[in-house]
C-alpha positions in Angstrom: 20.3 -5.7 -19.9 18.5 -2.1 -19.8 16.2 -3.5 -22.3 15.6 -6.8 -20.1 14.9 -5.1 -17.3 12.5 -2.7 -18.8 10.6 -5.6 -20.6 10.0 -7.2 -17.1 9.0 -4.1 -15.7 6.1 -3.8 -18.2 4.8 -7.0 -17.8 5.0 -7.2 -14.5 2.6 -4.4 -14.6 0.5 -5.7 -17.2 -0.2 -9.0 -15.4 -0.8 -6.8 -11.6 -2.9 -5.1 -13.2 -5.2 -8.3 -14.7 -4.3 -9.7 -11.1 -5.7 -7.0 -9.5 -8.8 -6.0 -12.1 -10.4 -9.5 -11.6 -10.2 -9.6 -7.4 -13.9 -9.0 -5.9 -14.5 -5.1 -4.0 -15.3 -7.2 -0.8 -11.5 -8.4 -0.6 -10.0 -4.9 -1.6 -9.2 -4.3 2.1 -7.4 -7.3 3.1 -5.3 -7.0 0.5 -4.8 -4.0 0.9 -3.3 -4.6 4.6 -1.1 -6.8 2.9 0.0 -4.2 0.0 0.8 -2.1 3.0 3.2 -4.4 4.1 5.1 -5.1 1.0 5.5 -1.5 0.6 6.2 -1.0 4.4 9.6 -3.2 3.0 10.0 -1.5 -0.3 10.7 1.6 1.7 12.7 -0.1 4.4 14.7 -1.5 1.2 15.1 1.3 -0.9 16.1 3.6 2.4 19.2 0.8 3.5 20.1 0.7 -0.3 20.2 4.5 -0.4 22.0 4.6 2.8 24.8 2.2 1.6 25.8 4.7 -0.8 24.6 3.8 -4.4 26.5 5.0 -7.5 24.8 6.4 -10.0 22.5 9.4 -10.2 19.6 7.1 -12.3 20.2 4.5 -9.1 19.6 7.4 -6.5 16.5 8.7 -8.3 14.9 5.5 -9.0 15.2 4.8 -5.1 13.7 8.1 -4.4 10.9 7.4 -6.3 10.3 4.2 -5.0 10.4 5.6 -1.3 8.1 8.2 -2.6 5.7 5.8 -4.2 5.9 3.0 -1.3 5.5 5.7 1.4 2.4 7.4 -0.5 1.2 4.3 -0.9 1.8 2.9 2.8 0.0 6.1 4.4 -3.4 6.2 1.6 -3.6 2.6 2.6 -3.5 3.2 6.3 -6.1 6.0 5.7 -8.6 3.8 3.6 -8.7 0.8 5.9 -8.7 3.2 8.8 -12.1 5.0 7.2 -13.5 1.4 6.2 -12.8 0.2 9.8 -14.8 3.2 11.0 -17.8 2.5 9.0 -18.0 -0.5 10.8 -18.1 1.0 14.0 -21.1 2.8 13.8 -23.6 3.9 16.9 -24.4 1.8 19.7 -28.1 1.9 20.5 -28.5 3.9 22.9 -30.1 1.9 26.2 -33.7 2.8 27.2 -33.8 5.0 30.4 -35.1 2.8 33.7 -38.3 4.1 35.1 -37.8 5.8 38.4 -39.8 4.4 41.3 
């Protein structure tokens, strides 16, 4: 069972890498917001499962790692998205002053 789960994890990693490496740069920001939502669900699910009383130290360790990595991805994604949206705001051109009579 453990070998099967590890094989699935490794194959999922390879598939994820091959899919993400083919995404054009212009689509990274929309995909990042989608992954933020998915990792938010991962964090919430891991916290719920961890709070429900999981048996075994390995399961608890994996849940803590899932919470940590999910939180890092969500926070980092929001920071990068905020920075990219800030690039689009820019400065508004100043209106020329009207002459006074």
